[in-house]
N, C-alpha and C positions, 0 to 999 in steps of 0.2 A: 089272876086267872090261872087255873090249873090246866096244864096241857095233858091230854089223854095219851097214854103210853101203850104201845102194843104189848101183847104177851110175849115172853121170851121165846115160846115155841113158834109163834107166828114169825117173829123176827128171824129166828134160826132157819125156818123153812124158806123165807125170802132170800137169805144169804146163800143157802145151798142151791136154790134154783138159779139165782143170778150166776153163780160160779159154773154150774153145769151148762146153762144156756150160752155162757160166754166162751167156754172152752171148745165147744163144737165148731164155731166158725173160725176160731184162732188157728185151726189146722190148715186153713186156706190163706193164711197171712202171706201176702206177696211183697217181698222186699225188693224194691226197685228205686234206684237213685239215678237212673239214666237221664241225660239232658232233656229228652223229650217230655218227661213228666212235669217239667217246670214251665211248660208253655201251653197257652190256651189255644185249642184248635181254632183256626180261622184268623189268627193274628198274622200280620204281614210277613214276618220272617218265616212262619210255618208254611204259609201259602207258597212262598218262593221255594222253600225246602222241598215241598211236595212236588212242585213242577220239576225241580232238578232230579229228584229221585225217580220220577216217572220215565226219564230218558237216560239217566247216567248213574254210574255206580256211586256208592256212598263215599263221602270224604272223611268218614270216621275210621281211622286206620290204627293199626298196631305196628309200631316200628321196633324191630329187635336188632340190636347191634352186637357185633363180634369184634374182638380186638386181638392183635398179635402181630408177630413178624413173619408169619408163614401163611398169610391170608391168600396169597396168589399162587400157592403151590397146588399141584394136582390133587394131593391127598386132601387138603382142606376143602377145595372147591367141590370135590366129589361128595364130601360129607354135607356141605352146604346145599348142593343140589338135591341130595337125598332128603334133607330137611324140607326143602321147598316142595318136593314131590309128595312127601308124607302129609304135610299140612294141607296141600291142595285137595286131598281126598276127604277132608273133614266136611261134615254136612253144613257147618256154619261159614265156610270159607268160599268166597267167590274166586279169588286169585291170590297168588303170592308172587311178589316181584323180587328179583335179585339179579345180580350181574349175569347169572347163568340162565335166566328166564326172560328178561326183557328183550324187546325187539331192537334190532339195528337195521336201518335201511342202508344197504351197501351197494356200491357200484358193481355192475356186471358189464360184459362186453357189449351188450345191446340194450342196456337200460339200468334198472335197479332191481334188487330182490330184498325180501324181508326175511331175516334170520335171527338167531339168538346173538346177543352181544358177545357172549363167550360160549362157544360150542363145547359142551362138557365131553363130547366124544373126542375132541381134539386136544384137550388140555395136557395129555401125556406127551404130546409132540411139541409143546411150546414151553419156553422158559417162563418162570414167574415174572421176570422183568418185562418180557414182551406182552404177557397178559395184562400186567399193570398198565403198560403204556396204552394198550388198546382200550382199557376202561377209561383212562384219563382223557383219551382223545374223543370219547363219546360226548354227545351234546347233553345227555340227560343224566347219566350215572354219577358223575362227580357232584358232590354236594347233596345228593339224594340217597344214593346207595353205596357210595364209596367216598371216604375221606381223602383229601388230596395229599395227605402225608403217607398214604399207603398202609396205614396201620389199623384201619377200621372199615369194616363192611357192614352193611345192613340188609335185612329183608323187610319188606313191607307187606303185611298181611291185610288184604282188602276183604272184609267180611261181606256176606249177604246182609240184607237189612236185618238188624238185630232188634228184637222186641223189648228187651229189658236188661237190667244189670246182671241178672242170673246168666243170660246167654253170653254177655260180655265176659263174665267171670269164667264160664265154661270154655270160651275161646282162649282166654289167656292161660288157663290151666292146661288145655290141650297143647298150646304152643310150648309151654314149659316142659311138658312130657315129651314132645317131639324133639326138643333140643337135647334131652337126655338120651333118647333113642339114637340120635345122630352122633352122639359122642362129641358134642360141641360145648359142653358145660364149661370147660376150662378156658374157652375163648369168649364166653358170654360176658358182655359189657353192660347189659341192661336193656330195658324196653321203655318206650314212651309213646305219647299220643293220647287222643281222647279216650280210647278204651282203657289204657293203663290208668288214667286219672279216675275214670268212673269206677273201675274195680277197686282202686285204693280207697276211694270214698266209701264204697259199700263195705269194705272190710273195716274201715274206721268206725262206721255206724254200728256194725255188729259188735266190734270190740268194746265200744263205749257202752252199748246196752248191756252186754254181759258183765261189764265192770261196774258201771255207775248205778244201774237200777237197784241191784241188791245192796250196794253200799249206801245209796241214798235212803233206802227204806230202813236199813240197820241204824244209820246215823240218826234218822228221825225217831226211831223207837228208843235208841239210847238216850237221846236228849229229852225225849218225853218222860222216860223213867227218872232222869235226873231232876226234871222240873216237878213231876207229880209225886215221885217217891214211892210208887207201888207198881208191881209188875202186871197185875190183872187189867188195869186200865190200858196198859201198854199193849198187851196181847189183844184186847178188844180193838185198840187202835189199828193194829196190824190187819185184823179182819176187815175193818172199815176201808183201809187202803186197797186191799185186793178187791173188795166189792166195788170200788170206784174204778180202778185201773183196768181190770179185765173187761168189763162191758164197754168201756170207752174204746179200747183197742179193737174189740169185736165189732163195734159199729163202723170203724174204718174198713174192716174187711167186708162187712155186709154192704157198704156203700161203694164197693169195688175200687177203693182208693189204695194206692201202694203205700207201703211203709218206707218212708224216705228219711234222708238226713234230718229233715225238719220234724216230721211226726215222731221220729225216734226220741225226741226230747219230751214227749208227752208223759211217759211213765214217771220220770223224775219230777216233772212239774206237778203232776197230780198227787204224787206221794207227798211232796212238800206242802201243797195246799190243803190236803186232807189233814195232815198233822197240825197245820196252823189253825184250821177250823176246830179240830178237836181240842186244841189248847184253849180256845175261847170258852168252850163248854166246860172243860176240866177246871179252868181258873174260877169260873162261876160256882162250880160245885165246891171247890176248896174254900172259897169265901164263906159258903154256908157252913162248912165244917169249922172254920175259924170262929164263926158266930155261935157255935155250939148247937146248930140245928141238927136234927136227926139226919141219917143218910137219905131217907126217902124225901124229907122236906128239902134238903139241900139240892137234890136232883130236880124236884118240882120247881123250886125257886129259880134254879139255873135255866131251866127250859122256859119258864114264864117270862123271865126278863131277857133271855138271850135269843128267843125264837125270831122276833121281829128284826133286830139288827143283824142276826145271822142270815135271815132271808135276803136282806138288802146287801149284805156282804157278798153273797153268792151272785146276786143279780149284777152288782157292779163289776165283779171279777169276770163274770160271763160276758158282760158288755165289752169289757176291755179285750177279751179274747175274740169275741165275735167281730170286732172291728177289723180284724185281720182279713176278712173276706174282701176288703177293698184293695188289698195287695194282689195284683193280677197274676198270681202264680198258684196253680192248683195245690201244691203241697202246703203252702202257707195258708191258703184258704181252708184246706182240710184240717190243718192244725188248729186254726181258729174255731171252726165249727165243732170239731171233736172236743177241743178243750172247753168250749162253752157248755156243751152237753155234759162233759165230765164234771164241771163245777156244780151243775145241778145234781148230779149223782152224789157229790160230796155232801150237799145239804141234806139229801134224803138219807144217806148213810149215817151222818153224824147226829141228826136230830130225830130220825125215825127208828134206826136200827140199833144204834149204840145205847140209848137210854135203857131199853129192856134188858140188855146184857149186863149193864152196870147194876141195875136194880137186883137182878137175880144172882149174879156171880160175884160181885164185889161187895163183900160182907163186912169190911172193916173201914174205919175212918182213915182219912188220908193224913199223913204227917204235914205239919205246917212249918215248923222252924227249920227242919233239915232239908226242906225241898228247895228247888231252884226258884219257885215262885216266891217263897219267903224272902230269898235274897234280893230278887228283883223288886220286891215290894218296898224296899228301902231306898232304891236308887231313883225310880221314876218320880216320886213326889219331890225329892230334893231338886231334881232338874226342873220340875214344874215351878217350884218356889223361886228358884234362881231366875227363871224366865219372867215370872211376874214382877219380881223386884227390879229387874232391869229390862222391862218390856220395851221401852223406847230404844234402848241400845241394841237389843236383840233384833227388832224390826229394822232399825237403821243399818245394822251390820249385814243383815240378810240382803237388803236392797243394794248396798255397796258391793258385796261379793258378786251378786248377779251382774251388776253393771260392769265390773272389772273383768268378768270371765266371759262376757258375750262374744268377744273375738275368737276365743277358743272354740266355743260351740259352733260358730259359723264356719270353722275349718273342716267340719265333718264332710266327707265326700262319699257318694255312693260308688261302690266298687265291688265287684265279685270276681275274684281271681282264683281259679281252682288250684293252680300250682302253689299259690300263697297259703292255701289251706293246710299245707304240710310244712313241717320244719325243714330248714336247709339241709339237715343230715338225713332226712327221710329218703329211702331208696327212690321214690318217685322224683324228688327234687334233684338228687344226684344224677340219676340216669337221664333225666330230661336235659340237664345241663351238659352232660357228655355228648348227647346226640345233637343238641342245638349248636354247641360250640364247634363241632367238627363236621356236621352235615348241614342241616338247615332247620328252620323253625318248624315246630310240630302243630302249631295252630293253623287253621285253614280258613280261607274265604273262597267262595265261588261266584263268578260273574256269569249270569245267564244271558245269552244272546239269542233273541228270537227274531227270525225273518218273517216275511209275509206269505210264506208258502213253500212247497217242496223246491229244493235246489236254490232257494233264495240266498243261501250263504255261499254258493258256488261262484264266487266273484273275486277276482284278484284285488279289486279296489276294497272290498270288504276285508279281505285278509290283510292288506296293508294297514287298514285302519285298526284292526285287532293287534297287529304287531306294534304299531305306534302306541297304542294304549298299554301294551305289555311293557314297552321300554319306559314309559312314564311310571308305571307301577313299580318296576324294578329299581327305579331311582329313589323310591321311598325308603327311609331307613328301616322301617319295620317289616318290609317285604324282602325275603331272601331269594325267592325265585317264583317264576310263573310258568305255566305250561298251557298251551292251547293247541287246537288242531292246526293252526297256522305254523307252529314250530315243526310239526311232522311234514307238512307240505314243503316247507323250506328244505328239510332233509331229503325229500324225494328229488327236488330240483338239484340239490347239491350232489346226490348220488348219480343222477342222470347225466351230469356233466363231469363225470370222472372224479368226483370229490374235490373239485377245484374250489377253494374257499371263497372265491369271488362270486360263486353261484349259490352260496348259502343264503338264499333270499326267496321271496315269493316269485313264482314264475311270471313271465311278462304278460301273459294273456289268458283269458278264460278257457280257450280251446285246449291249451297245454295243461291247464289245471284239471280239466275234465278227463284228459287222457291219463294223468297221474292217478286219479281216483279209480279209473278202470283197471289199471295195472296193479294197484295196491291190493295185496291179498293177506294183510296182517289183521290184527285185532285191536291194537292199542289206540289207533286213530279214533275208534268209535267210543272210547272213553271220554272224548272231547267234542264230538259232533255226532248227531244221530244219523241214521242211514238214509234219511230223506233230505239231509243237509238243510233242514229248516231251523234246527236248534243246535246251539253250541255252548260251551262253557270255557271259561278261563279259571284254572285252579291256582290259587296263591298259597305259598307257604310263608307264614308270618312268625316272627320271633318275639311277639308280645302275647300275653295271656289274659290280662285283666279286661273286664267288660268295658271299662272307660277307654282304655287304649284301643281296643277293637272297635268301639263305637266311633272314636276319632278317625280311625282308618276308613271305616265305612263312609263317614261323612265326607272325608277328602275325596274318596272315589266318586261319590255321588255328585259332588260339586264339579269334579272334572268332567263327568258324563253330561252334566247339564251345560257346561261351558263348551265342551268339544264333543258333541254327539256323533254317533256313527250313523250315517244316513240309512234309512230303511230298516233299522233294528230297534227292537224294544229291549232295553237292558235293565236288569235288576241284580242287586247284590244280595247274595244269600250264603248258604252253607253253615257249617258248625259255628264259625266265628260270628256270623251275623246273628244267629240265635242267641249266642252268649252276650253279644254286644247290647242287645235290646234290654238286658237286665238292669242297666244303669237307670234308664228312664222309668222302667217299671217299678224299681225300688223307690225312687224319689216320689213319683206320683202316688204310689201305694202308701208310703209312709205318711204323707200329708193327709190323705183321705182317711187312713186308718186312725190317726191320732184325732182328727176332727170328729170322726164317728164315736170313738171311745169317750172323748170329752163330752160330746153332746148327750150321749146316752146316760153316762154317769151323772151329769148335771141334772138331767130330767129326773133320775131316780132320787137325787138329793132333794129336789123340789117336792117330789111326792112324799118323801119321808119326813122332811122338816117343815114343809109348807111355808118356806121363807127363802126369798132370794138371797138375802144377806147371809143367812146361815149356810146356804149351799155354797156360796163363794168362800166363806170362812173355811169350810171343810175341804174344798178343792185346792185352795192356794198352797197349803203345805205339801200336797201330793203332786202338784205340778213341778215344784222345785226339784225333786229327785230326777225327773225326766230331763230337766235342763242340765243338771250336773252329770248325768250319764253322757250327754252329748259333749259337755265340757271335757270330760275325761277322754272320750273318744277322739276329740279334736286334739287334745294335748299329746296323746300317745300314738296317734296315727291309725287307730282302729277304724275300719271303714263300715259304712252302712251296707250290709250284705244280706243274704238270705237268712242268716241267723240273727243278726243284731236288729234287723228291721222289726222283729217281733217283740223287742224288749219294751217299747213304749206302752203298748196295750197291756202287756202283762204286769209291768210295774205299777202303772196307774190303777189297774183293776185290783191289785193286791194291797197296795199301800193305803188305799182309801178305806179298806176294811177296818183297820185300826182306828181311823178317824171316826168312823160310824160308831164304834163301841165307846170311844171316849166322849164324843159329843152327846151320844144318847145318855150316858151316865151323868154327864155334867148338866144337861137340861133337866133330867129327872130330879136331880138334887136341888137345882134352882127352884123348880116347881114345888118342891117340898118345903121351901122357905129358907134354904141356905143362901148366904151371900155368894155372888159369883166367884170371888176369890177362894172362899172356903170350899165351894163346890168343885172348883178345879183341883184343889189340893186333895180332897177326898176321892175324887174320880181317879186321879193319877195314882193314888195310894192303892185303890182296889183294882182298877182295870189296867193301870200302867204296868203292873208286874206281868200280866198276861201279854200285853203288847210287846214288852221287852223280850220275854221268853219266846214268843212267836218269831220275833225278828232274829233272835239267835238261831232258832231252828231253821228258818228259811235261808238266812245268809250263809250258814255253815253248809247247807245242802247245795246251794248254788256255787259256793266256793269250791266244793268238791268237784263239780263239773269243770271248773277252771283249771284243774290239773290235767285235763285231757291233752294228749299229743295232737289231737285233731283240732285245728284252730277255730273253726266255727263253733264247736262245742265249748271250747275253752273261753272264747270271747263272749258267747252267750251267757255262760255261767258267771264270768267275772263281771260283766256289765250289769247283769241282773242283780248280783250281790251288791254291787256299788249302788245301784238304784234303791235297793231295799235298805241298805245301811244309811244312805243320805235321807231316805224317807223317814227312818227311825229318828235320826237327829232332828229333822225339822218337826216331826211329830211331837217330840218331847220338849223342844226349845221354842219353836215358833208358834205352835198351836196355843199354849197357855197365854202367851203375850197377845195373840190376836183375839182370843176369847175375852181376856180382861179388857182390852181396849174397846172391843165391840160392846161389851156390857156397860161401858161408861160413855157410849157414843153420844148420849144426850147432854153430857156435861162438858163445858168448854175447856176445863182443865184436865181432860181425860188423859192426855199424853204428856202433860207438863208436870203433873205432880209425881214425885217419886213413888215407886211401887214397893217400898219396904216398910210400910206401916204395919206393925205386927197385928193390929186389930183386924186387918184384912183376913187373917187366917183363923178367926174365932167365929163361932156361929152367931147369926143375928139374934139379938135378944128382943 
């Protein structure tokens, strides 16, 4: 059957229009890797977060540290206070806390008053040592704004609600500039917190895109030239890649989805898959040249024999990517949908647009002996023959290796730790370690306390219950400190009684508590209780970062609240840490559903294509093995299931099954022509095996390139995908021939008992 080919003018017009229509929306590409984009609206953690933000400031902070021996001198404190005043004017900043700006509730002759911890107007009259003692005597500053060794101070920038990563980056940049204006650069010791990590992730995403997208494309084109041996097919391949990548990214923009750490991997993936699909077409054309067919006939034969398996290749890869919609994280779902559509673009570009360009512009025959395909053509059949001669041992060895490595695969754990995304010597890791080791943890949780109406929290019994809960929380090893409005009430009672330490407690009765609330004229109390006294929060500083550890902490707290409830209060755990903690269960549930969906869809496609249950099983078995060994390697090396590695199963299964389709299609075609099964295997691996190996080299090298990234999600994604594709290639070339030969003899009792080294097996049937 001859496939109709477009005119080259029509193909060129389509390519030009696709590029023009894609470039227009790309101007609106929104780069955003903020935590909010990873959560589905309406999820429990998001609902609690929204309740908290309706009444209280954000817990997403930027902590900036300064180090030196002169931190308590008047000169330094004036510069620090100038920095605070400068940053406080920024449109994205709600408040900036430092030892010169936070409140202190102090005793007066007739009660208490609220003033600054360190009055900047009075620092010239005090010695640095007296200032330091005043800071260390405060209830809140040590461990949050001041290190106890006296050599590190911090400011805490509390932003208004930030919409995206770009605003976070703008805030961090403004902070850096303000530090320079305040002449504090020589004291600067780093910054940490959720904003710091988000900005660092964003920068890593941008750096990886600028570095790896061009390198991936160039590597694909270089390997394609080595395999094909001519430049014109390579240039046409480059046009096909851009025709696939640009509209796919444009669709992300048009669907109002942000460009995240996850979707940033799409250009490299699509470049790799386009080059792989091109290689199947180019290999078929080169086989025609080797058979001394004309250029036109070679192209026609390649399309006639490759269109159907090519279509099913795209469908299976698309199914693997589409299965990611079952991971309940919008960026991963967007990656799956966009990638699935992108693979359809690959099919259209390779089988609709590339052929007319080849027919019109590629006027010479392709080299055979000097090309990479020629070299691979000698390796693949040798491996196939080895597999058939030792089929029993190949299958037995495979089963044995699987059984022995199951414990390693079971060691894989779901974990998402933003700090672990960066190497130990990365500034984010170094600065976070400095701040956490000398102040307190930068991860946060919030406990929301809701009463049954206005002033329902204005009860000393309730405050005592809150303080009891805080003491239990502070005994947890992962909790460095807690703050609630009960702490400030205790400071009022302490100041009202002449700052006698024995009175640093909740007042004895509700009447006195209400009097304190009337006298208090500060601001910070209302960071922890609303002005109707019906809602309050406890803010926790934690020294752990991973989703698993945070989830364990949330579970402990919830169990405590279930066991020892606070009467009259509805209590929920939320905040930045709760949002991140939920990722563990989301990843585990999503991975299972995603894999089941990919497997089910691809198996159905196999049934439609082969119309045989057994043949479908034979085709899928060698492609499940790579997924298993990816998890084996992850378990052996301690690589976790996270937002990057959770995508590998669907991608690897979708891509590796492509080669099986081509090999099985060629084998079945030759068997139907009358060749013996063994001879059909040898001939198929001679003709198609070279393309399969060349494609594997292309894909593996491109993903290994990603493994060189300094950003661990990108590096782990690249490495594990490369391992999956490499192991898929090994099983494709070693296990598939053995399975095909055993299956072809399934009706004979001695099928697996007789040795497979009878040379007559490799001669045509007579």
